[in-house]
VEXDREN-2710 file (C-alpha; in Angstrom, 1 decimal):
% VEXDREN-2710
k/r/px/py/pz
1/UNK/-31.8/-7.7/-11.5
2/UNK/-28.8/-5.8/-10.1
3/UNK/-26.7/-4.5/-12.8
4/UNK/-23.1/-5.4/-12.5
5/UNK/-20.0/-3.6/-14.3
6/UNK/-18.4/-5.7/-16.7
7/UNK/-16.8/-2.6/-18.3
8/UNK/-13.4/-4.3/-17.9
9/UNK/-13.9/-7.4/-19.5
10/UNK/-14.1/-8.5/-23.2
11/UNK/-16.2/-11.3/-22.7
12/UNK/-19.4/-12.3/-21.2
13/UNK/-21.8/-14.9/-20.4
14/UNK/-25.6/-13.7/-20.8
15/UNK/-28.5/-16.4/-19.5
16/UNK/-31.4/-15.0/-21.4
17/UNK/-35.0/-16.2/-21.1
18/UNK/-36.9/-15.7/-24.3
19/UNK/-40.4/-16.1/-25.3
20/UNK/-40.6/-17.7/-28.4
21/UNK/-44.1/-16.2/-29.4
22/UNK/-42.2/-12.9/-29.1
23/UNK/-39.2/-13.0/-30.5
24/UNK/-36.8/-15.5/-32.5
25/UNK/-33.3/-16.3/-31.7
26/UNK/-32.2/-15.0/-34.7
27/UNK/-33.4/-11.6/-33.8
28/UNK/-31.4/-11.8/-30.6
29/UNK/-28.4/-12.7/-32.6
30/UNK/-28.7/-10.0/-34.9
31/UNK/-29.1/-7.5/-32.2
32/UNK/-26.1/-8.8/-30.4
33/UNK/-24.0/-8.6/-33.7
34/UNK/-25.1/-4.9/-34.5
35/UNK/-24.1/-3.5/-30.8
36/UNK/-20.7/-4.8/-31.5
37/UNK/-20.4/-8.5/-30.0
38/UNK/-19.9/-12.1/-31.5
39/UNK/-21.5/-15.1/-30.0
40/UNK/-18.8/-17.8/-29.7
41/UNK/-21.2/-20.3/-27.5
42/UNK/-24.7/-21.3/-27.1
43/UNK/-25.6/-23.4/-24.4
44/UNK/-29.5/-24.4/-24.0
45/UNK/-30.1/-24.6/-20.3
46/UNK/-33.8/-25.3/-20.7
47/UNK/-36.8/-25.4/-22.8
48/UNK/-40.6/-25.6/-23.2
49/UNK/-43.1/-24.8/-25.6
50/UNK/-43.4/-21.0/-25.4
51/UNK/-39.9/-20.4/-23.6
52/UNK/-36.2/-21.3/-23.8
53/UNK/-33.5/-20.2/-21.5
54/UNK/-29.8/-19.9/-23.2
55/UNK/-26.4/-19.2/-22.0
56/UNK/-24.6/-17.1/-24.7
57/UNK/-20.8/-16.3/-24.3
58/UNK/-20.2/-13.2/-26.0
59/UNK/-16.9/-11.4/-26.9
60/UNK/-16.4/-7.9/-28.6
61/UNK/-13.6/-6.3/-30.1
62/UNK/-11.7/-3.1/-29.6
63/UNK/-14.8/-1.0/-30.8
64/UNK/-17.6/-3.3/-28.9
65/UNK/-18.5/-2.5/-25.4
66/UNK/-19.5/-5.2/-23.1
67/UNK/-21.6/-3.1/-20.5
68/UNK/-23.8/-1.5/-23.6
69/UNK/-24.5/-4.7/-24.6
70/UNK/-25.8/-5.9/-21.5
71/UNK/-27.8/-2.8/-20.7
72/UNK/-29.4/-2.8/-23.9
73/UNK/-30.5/-6.4/-24.3
74/UNK/-33.4/-6.0/-21.8
75/UNK/-35.3/-3.3/-24.4
76/UNK/-35.8/-6.4/-26.8
77/UNK/-39.3/-7.3/-26.3
78/UNK/-39.9/-11.1/-25.0
79/UNK/-36.2/-11.1/-23.6
80/UNK/-35.7/-11.4/-19.6
81/UNK/-31.9/-11.1/-18.9
82/UNK/-31.5/-13.7/-16.2
83/UNK/-28.0/-13.7/-15.2
84/UNK/-24.8/-12.1/-16.3
85/UNK/-21.5/-14.1/-15.3
86/UNK/-18.2/-13.9/-16.9
87/UNK/-14.5/-16.0/-16.6
88/UNK/-13.5/-14.4/-13.9
89/UNK/-17.0/-14.5/-11.7
90/UNK/-17.2/-18.1/-12.6
91/UNK/-13.7/-18.9/-11.4
92/UNK/-15.0/-17.7/-8.0
93/UNK/-17.8/-19.8/-8.0
94/UNK/-17.9/-21.7/-4.6
95/UNK/-14.7/-19.7/-3.6
96/UNK/-11.2/-20.4/-5.0
97/UNK/-9.5/-22.8/-2.8
98/UNK/-10.3/-26.3/-0.8
99/UNK/-9.1/-28.3/1.8
100/UNK/-8.3/-32.0/0.9
101/UNK/-7.0/-34.9/3.0
102/UNK/-3.4/-36.0/2.8
103/UNK/-4.5/-39.6/3.4
104/UNK/-7.8/-41.3/2.0
105/UNK/-10.0/-42.8/5.5
106/UNK/-11.0/-46.2/3.8
107/UNK/-11.8/-48.2/6.9
108/UNK/-12.5/-48.4/10.7
109/UNK/-8.8/-48.7/11.4
110/UNK/-8.2/-45.7/9.5
111/UNK/-10.6/-43.7/11.2
112/UNK/-9.6/-44.5/14.8
113/UNK/-6.0/-43.6/13.8
114/UNK/-7.1/-39.9/12.4
115/UNK/-9.7/-39.2/14.8
116/UNK/-10.6/-41.5/17.9
117/UNK/-9.6/-43.0/20.0
118/UNK/-5.8/-43.4/18.6
119/UNK/-5.5/-39.7/17.7
120/UNK/-5.6/-39.2/21.5
121/UNK/-2.1/-40.6/21.7
122/UNK/-0.8/-37.8/19.4
123/UNK/-3.0/-35.1/21.6
124/UNK/-1.3/-36.1/24.7
125/UNK/2.1/-36.1/23.0
126/UNK/1.7/-32.4/22.3
127/UNK/0.1/-31.5/25.6
128/UNK/3.4/-32.8/27.0
129/UNK/5.6/-30.9/24.5
130/UNK/3.7/-28.4/22.6
131/UNK/6.9/-28.1/20.0
132/UNK/5.7/-31.2/18.6
133/UNK/2.8/-29.1/17.2
134/UNK/5.3/-28.3/14.5
135/UNK/5.9/-31.8/13.4
136/UNK/2.5/-33.4/14.2
137/UNK/-0.2/-31.0/13.1
138/UNK/-0.6/-28.3/10.0
139/UNK/1.3/-25.7/11.6
140/UNK/4.3/-26.5/10.3
141/UNK/3.4/-25.5/6.9
142/UNK/0.4/-23.0/7.3
143/UNK/0.0/-19.8/7.3
144/UNK/-3.1/-17.4/8.2
145/UNK/-3.9/-14.8/5.7
146/UNK/-5.7/-12.1/8.0
147/UNK/-7.4/-8.9/6.9
148/UNK/-10.1/-6.8/8.3
149/UNK/-11.3/-5.7/4.5
150/UNK/-10.4/-1.7/5.5
151/UNK/-7.8/-1.2/2.5
152/UNK/-7.9/-3.5/0.1
153/UNK/-5.7/-2.4/-2.8
154/UNK/-7.3/-0.1/-5.6
155/UNK/-10.9/-0.4/-3.6
156/UNK/-10.1/0.9/-0.1
157/UNK/-12.7/0.0/2.9
158/UNK/-14.7/-3.1/1.5
159/UNK/-15.5/-4.8/4.9
160/UNK/-14.5/-8.6/5.1
161/UNK/-17.0/-10.4/3.4
162/UNK/-15.8/-8.5/0.0
163/UNK/-12.1/-8.6/1.0
164/UNK/-12.3/-12.6/1.0
165/UNK/-11.9/-13.3/-3.1
166/UNK/-8.4/-11.2/-2.6
167/UNK/-7.7/-13.5/0.5
168/UNK/-8.5/-16.7/-1.4
169/UNK/-6.1/-15.6/-4.1
170/UNK/-3.0/-15.0/-2.0
171/UNK/-3.7/-18.2/-0.4
172/UNK/-3.6/-19.9/-3.9
173/UNK/-0.4/-17.9/-4.4
174/UNK/1.2/-19.3/-1.1
175/UNK/0.6/-22.9/-2.4
176/UNK/1.4/-22.9/-6.2
177/UNK/4.8/-20.6/-5.7
178/UNK/6.0/-22.2/-2.5
179/UNK/3.7/-24.9/-1.7
180/UNK/2.8/-23.1/1.7
181/UNK/-0.9/-24.2/2.6
182/UNK/-2.5/-20.9/3.4
183/UNK/-5.8/-20.2/4.6
184/UNK/-8.1/-16.7/4.2
185/UNK/-9.2/-15.3/7.5
186/UNK/-11.4/-11.9/7.3
187/UNK/-12.2/-10.3/10.8
188/UNK/-15.8/-8.6/10.8
189/UNK/-13.9/-5.8/13.3
190/UNK/-12.2/-2.4/13.1
191/UNK/-11.4/-2.6/16.7
192/UNK/-7.5/-2.6/16.8
193/UNK/-7.7/-4.9/20.5
194/UNK/-10.0/-7.1/19.1
195/UNK/-8.4/-7.8/15.9
196/UNK/-5.2/-8.4/18.0
197/UNK/-7.1/-10.9/20.7
198/UNK/-8.6/-12.9/17.6
199/UNK/-5.2/-13.3/15.9
200/UNK/-3.4/-14.2/19.1
201/UNK/-6.5/-16.8/19.8
202/UNK/-6.0/-18.6/16.6
203/UNK/-2.1/-18.8/16.4
204/UNK/-2.0/-22.3/17.9
205/UNK/-3.0/-23.5/14.3
206/UNK/-0.6/-21.6/12.5
207/UNK/3.1/-21.3/11.7
208/UNK/3.0/-17.9/10.8
209/UNK/0.5/-15.1/10.0
210/UNK/0.2/-12.9/6.9
211/UNK/-1.6/-9.4/7.5
212/UNK/-3.1/-7.8/4.7
213/UNK/-5.1/-4.8/3.6
214/UNK/-5.2/-3.2/7.0
215/UNK/-5.5/0.4/7.1
216/UNK/-3.0/3.1/8.3
217/UNK/-2.3/3.6/11.0
218/UNK/-3.9/0.7/12.9
219/UNK/-2.0/-1.8/10.9
220/UNK/1.6/-0.4/12.5
221/UNK/0.2/-1.1/16.1
222/UNK/-1.4/-4.6/15.2
223/UNK/1.7/-5.7/13.5
224/UNK/4.2/-4.4/16.0
225/UNK/1.8/-6.1/19.1
226/UNK/1.6/-9.5/17.3
227/UNK/5.3/-9.5/16.7
228/UNK/5.9/-9.4/20.6
229/UNK/3.4/-11.0/21.9
230/UNK/3.2/-14.2/19.4
231/UNK/6.3/-16.7/18.9
232/UNK/5.5/-17.2/15.2
233/UNK/6.5/-14.7/12.5
234/UNK/3.9/-12.1/11.8
235/UNK/4.5/-10.0/8.7
236/UNK/2.1/-7.4/7.2
237/UNK/2.9/-7.6/3.0
238/UNK/1.5/-4.5/2.2
239/UNK/4.3/-3.1/4.0
240/UNK/7.2/-5.3/3.7
241/UNK/6.4/-7.4/1.0
242/UNK/6.0/-4.1/-1.1
243/UNK/9.4/-2.9/0.4
244/UNK/11.3/-6.1/-0.3
245/UNK/10.4/-6.6/-4.0
246/UNK/11.1/-2.7/-4.4
247/UNK/14.5/-2.8/-2.9
248/UNK/15.0/-5.9/-5.5
249/UNK/14.1/-3.8/-8.4
250/UNK/16.2/-1.0/-6.8
251/UNK/19.3/-3.1/-6.7
252/UNK/18.9/-4.2/-10.4
253/UNK/18.2/-0.6/-11.7
254/UNK/21.0/0.7/-9.9
255/UNK/23.3/-1.8/-11.9
256/UNK/21.7/-0.7/-15.0
257/UNK/22.4/3.0/-14.4
258/UNK/25.4/2.5/-12.4
259/UNK/24.9/4.0/-9.4
260/UNK/25.6/3.3/-6.0
261/UNK/22.9/2.8/-3.6
262/UNK/25.1/5.1/-0.6
263/UNK/25.5/7.9/-3.1
264/UNK/21.7/8.1/-4.6
265/UNK/19.1/10.6/-3.5
266/UNK/15.8/9.1/-3.0
267/UNK/12.3/10.7/-2.9
268/UNK/9.6/8.5/-1.7
269/UNK/6.0/9.9/-2.2
270/UNK/3.3/8.6/-0.2
271/UNK/4.5/8.3/3.6
272/UNK/1.4/5.6/4.6
273/UNK/2.3/1.9/5.8
274/UNK/4.1/0.9/2.2
275/UNK/6.0/3.9/2.2
276/UNK/7.5/3.9/5.6
277/UNK/8.6/0.2/5.2
278/UNK/9.9/0.9/1.9
279/UNK/11.9/3.7/3.8
280/UNK/13.3/1.4/6.4
281/UNK/14.9/-1.2/4.1
282/UNK/16.5/1.8/2.1
283/UNK/18.2/3.0/4.9
284/UNK/19.1/-0.6/6.3
285/UNK/20.5/-0.8/2.7
286/UNK/22.6/2.3/3.0
287/UNK/21.1/4.9/1.7
288/UNK/21.9/8.0/2.9
289/UNK/19.8/10.8/1.9
290/UNK/16.0/9.9/1.8
291/UNK/13.4/12.6/1.6
292/UNK/9.3/11.9/2.3
293/UNK/6.6/13.8/0.7
294/UNK/3.2/13.4/1.5
295/UNK/0.2/15.8/0.8
296/UNK/1.6/18.3/3.0
297/UNK/4.7/18.2/1.4
298/UNK/8.2/17.5/2.5
299/UNK/8.3/15.7/5.9
300/UNK/10.8/17.5/7.8
301/UNK/12.1/17.3/11.5
302/UNK/11.3/21.2/11.7
303/UNK/7.9/20.4/12.2
304/UNK/5.7/18.2/14.9
305/UNK/2.8/16.0/12.8
306/UNK/-0.4/14.6/14.5
307/UNK/0.8/11.3/12.6
308/UNK/3.2/9.7/15.3
309/UNK/4.9/7.4/12.4
310/UNK/5.5/10.9/10.7
311/UNK/7.3/12.2/13.5
312/UNK/9.5/9.3/13.5
313/UNK/10.0/9.3/9.6
314/UNK/11.1/13.0/10.1
315/UNK/13.5/11.8/12.4
316/UNK/15.0/9.3/10.4
317/UNK/15.0/11.1/6.9
318/UNK/15.7/14.6/5.4
319/UNK/18.9/15.2/7.1
320/UNK/19.1/18.7/5.1
321/UNK/15.5/19.5/6.7
322/UNK/14.3/21.0/3.3
323/UNK/10.2/21.7/3.1
324/UNK/8.5/22.3/0.0
325/UNK/6.4/20.6/-2.5
326/UNK/6.7/17.5/-4.5
327/UNK/8.1/19.3/-7.1
328/UNK/11.0/20.8/-5.4
329/UNK/11.9/17.4/-3.7
330/UNK/12.3/16.1/-7.3
331/UNK/14.9/18.7/-8.3
332/UNK/18.5/16.7/-8.3
333/UNK/16.7/13.5/-7.2
334/UNK/18.3/10.1/-8.2
335/UNK/15.3/8.0/-7.5
336/UNK/11.6/8.4/-7.0
337/UNK/9.6/5.9/-5.5
338/UNK/5.7/6.4/-5.7
339/UNK/3.6/4.8/-3.3
340/UNK/0.6/7.5/-3.4
341/UNK/-1.9/8.4/-6.5
342/UNK/-2.1/8.5/-9.9
343/UNK/-1.2/11.2/-12.2
344/UNK/0.5/13.3/-9.4
345/UNK/4.0/13.4/-11.2
346/UNK/4.8/15.6/-14.6
347/UNK/7.1/14.8/-17.3
348/UNK/8.6/18.2/-16.5
349/UNK/9.1/17.3/-12.8
350/UNK/11.3/14.1/-13.9
351/UNK/13.3/16.3/-16.2
352/UNK/14.9/18.1/-13.2
353/UNK/16.1/14.6/-11.4
354/UNK/19.3/13.7/-12.1
355/UNK/21.2/12.2/-15.1
356/UNK/19.6/8.6/-15.6
357/UNK/16.7/9.1/-13.1
358/UNK/14.9/5.8/-11.6
359/UNK/11.7/6.1/-11.3
360/UNK/9.1/3.3/-9.8
361/UNK/5.6/4.7/-10.0
362/UNK/3.8/2.2/-8.3
363/UNK/0.5/3.4/-7.5
364/UNK/-2.2/1.3/-8.7
365/UNK/-4.6/1.1/-10.9
366/UNK/-2.9/4.2/-12.2
367/UNK/0.8/5.1/-12.0
368/UNK/2.0/8.3/-10.5
369/UNK/3.1/9.1/-14.2
370/UNK/2.7/6.7/-17.2
371/UNK/5.8/4.9/-18.6
372/UNK/5.1/6.4/-22.4
373/UNK/5.6/10.0/-21.3
374/UNK/8.6/9.6/-19.7
375/UNK/10.3/6.5/-21.3
376/UNK/13.0/8.5/-23.3
377/UNK/14.3/10.7/-20.5
378/UNK/14.2/8.0/-17.6
379/UNK/17.1/5.5/-16.8
380/UNK/14.9/2.8/-15.3
381/UNK/10.8/2.9/-15.2
382/UNK/9.2/0.3/-13.1
383/UNK/5.2/0.3/-12.2
384/UNK/2.7/-1.7/-10.2
385/UNK/1.1/-3.1/-13.3
386/UNK/1.7/-6.5/-15.2
387/UNK/0.9/-4.8/-18.2
388/UNK/4.3/-2.7/-18.5
389/UNK/7.8/-3.9/-17.8
390/UNK/9.4/-4.2/-14.6
391/UNK/6.2/-5.0/-12.4
392/UNK/7.2/-4.5/-8.4
393/UNK/4.8/-7.4/-7.6
394/UNK/4.2/-8.7/-3.8
395/UNK/3.9/-11.9/-5.1
396/UNK/7.9/-12.1/-5.5
397/UNK/8.1/-12.1/-1.7
398/UNK/5.9/-13.5/0.4
399/UNK/5.6/-17.2/-0.9
400/UNK/9.3/-17.2/-0.5
401/UNK/9.9/-15.4/2.7
402/UNK/7.5/-17.6/4.3
403/UNK/8.5/-20.9/2.9
404/UNK/12.2/-20.3/4.3
405/UNK/10.4/-18.9/8.0
406/UNK/8.5/-21.9/8.0
407/UNK/11.4/-24.2/7.3
408/UNK/13.7/-22.9/9.8
409/UNK/11.0/-22.3/12.4
410/UNK/12.2/-18.4/12.4
411/UNK/10.7/-16.2/15.5
412/UNK/10.1/-13.5/13.3
413/UNK/10.8/-11.9/9.9
414/UNK/13.7/-9.4/10.8
415/UNK/15.0/-6.7/8.9
416/UNK/18.0/-9.0/7.8
417/UNK/15.9/-11.7/6.5
418/UNK/14.0/-8.9/4.3
419/UNK/17.2/-7.9/2.9
420/UNK/18.4/-11.2/2.3
421/UNK/15.1/-11.9/0.4
422/UNK/15.2/-8.7/-1.9
423/UNK/18.8/-9.4/-2.6
424/UNK/17.8/-13.1/-3.7
425/UNK/15.4/-11.8/-6.1
426/UNK/17.6/-9.2/-7.8
427/UNK/19.9/-12.2/-8.1
428/UNK/17.6/-14.2/-10.1
429/UNK/18.4/-12.1/-12.9
430/UNK/21.7/-12.6/-14.3
431/UNK/23.9/-9.5/-15.3
432/UNK/23.7/-10.8/-18.9
433/UNK/19.9/-10.8/-19.0
434/UNK/19.5/-7.3/-16.9
435/UNK/18.6/-4.3/-18.5
436/UNK/16.3/-0.9/-18.4
437/UNK/13.4/-3.2/-19.4
438/UNK/13.9/-6.3/-17.0
439/UNK/15.4/-5.4/-13.4
440/UNK/12.7/-7.8/-11.8
441/UNK/12.0/-11.5/-12.3
442/UNK/8.6/-12.8/-13.2
443/UNK/6.7/-14.4/-10.2
444/UNK/6.6/-17.7/-12.6
445/UNK/10.4/-18.0/-12.3
446/UNK/10.9/-21.1/-10.4
447/UNK/14.5/-19.9/-9.1
448/UNK/13.1/-17.0/-7.3
449/UNK/11.5/-19.0/-4.1
450/UNK/14.4/-21.5/-4.1
451/UNK/17.3/-18.5/-4.0
452/UNK/15.1/-16.6/-1.3
453/UNK/14.8/-19.7/0.9
454/UNK/18.3/-20.4/1.0
455/UNK/19.3/-16.8/1.6
456/UNK/16.5/-16.3/4.1
457/UNK/17.5/-19.2/6.0
458/UNK/21.1/-18.2/6.1
459/UNK/20.1/-14.7/7.6
460/UNK/17.6/-16.1/10.1
461/UNK/20.4/-18.5/11.3
462/UNK/22.8/-15.9/11.3
463/UNK/20.4/-13.5/13.2
464/UNK/19.6/-16.2/15.9
465/UNK/16.0/-16.2/15.3
466/UNK/16.3/-19.5/13.4
467/UNK/14.9/-22.7/16.2
468/UNK/15.2/-25.2/13.5
469/UNK/18.4/-25.7/11.3
470/UNK/17.1/-27.6/8.1
471/UNK/19.0/-30.9/7.2
472/UNK/21.0/-29.5/4.4
473/UNK/22.6/-26.8/6.5
474/UNK/23.8/-29.1/9.6
END
């Protein structure tokens, strides 16, 4: 059988087929124990005169190593390793989401109303007025989570099939945190025009489009075209979700260190989709000096780049037209925002920043610098990881911002709505609660979606993109 890597896990379920004439179960259990594993459950799957098949749930301590146990089991005479799974793989069996009916169909009368012939009256009502699709179909509360699998976080271009578990997970988060029905759609194409055509073709059934894990620079054109050509919100979460939560964290961090957003100098490292979106929201929020750094050093208007987005970026940032390395850009900076690669920032670089520096090292899975390396010299530290304080996590944004957009039937999600979303996230933490280790709320904080919904709807109404005024705002 194919050996999969389970190196990151602490428990695993092994299905073993044992020839009872060649080996006793006690020998297998002893072998696993000596290898550092504890058998916590045994399930007999099948047994016959000479063969027994059992599922063994095995855990390991800090000194154990699941992968080594898996690789050594086949060395035992009379033992065949049939299958390997763990709690994560078991959770994914058959997918993580399902469609259920809101109303049971119990008789012919029910059948006629939901399907035929009575459903025809509803179809004709929508034909006469397409806006009725929002009240008479799932369009009112449904978002398509669309990807081509070319830029899956931490994995890269893994293709549409392998991207599906991530999109399913996103749909689960939409439902749990904001009661938005979302459906994962992975497209088997990398062609920009084909992706745009496909999304436009399925748009009638959805109230919004959440683009996910589409590689740069194609993601810019895809989003811009769809925003212009569709009348429902289109939101590339890798760009704008990251930007919203980043800005929310920065609002809190600046309060902790006592600095004004209009006075700080910001270094953004990694000028891809997320880096550009983060820069846009910070410019809209009032940051005066932002310097972008990528592989070629500081991005400056003194150069012309092959990447058209970098030319746009250069025209909007780095007012002093500085050039040089990341290390040179860091000198005197108040804020570092990392959306690049793990380990590229050193303690000595952080030490050259202004007093009480803010460091958001958001590369995943390895931050640009680990928190423990600079904890004593930073004012506030944040990462993209859940095992450190201050996780910059997109799940704080996309459920609430789409909840608001759907409820006011917004035609788009504009910059004012994003700013409102970020401010609502930051406002979910009181001044009494806020400190250097707590600048961003947990995704499980129930106040977040409620505050964001209110703020974003008000921003949508103020900017004229709300096509429906919810009852509580009339």
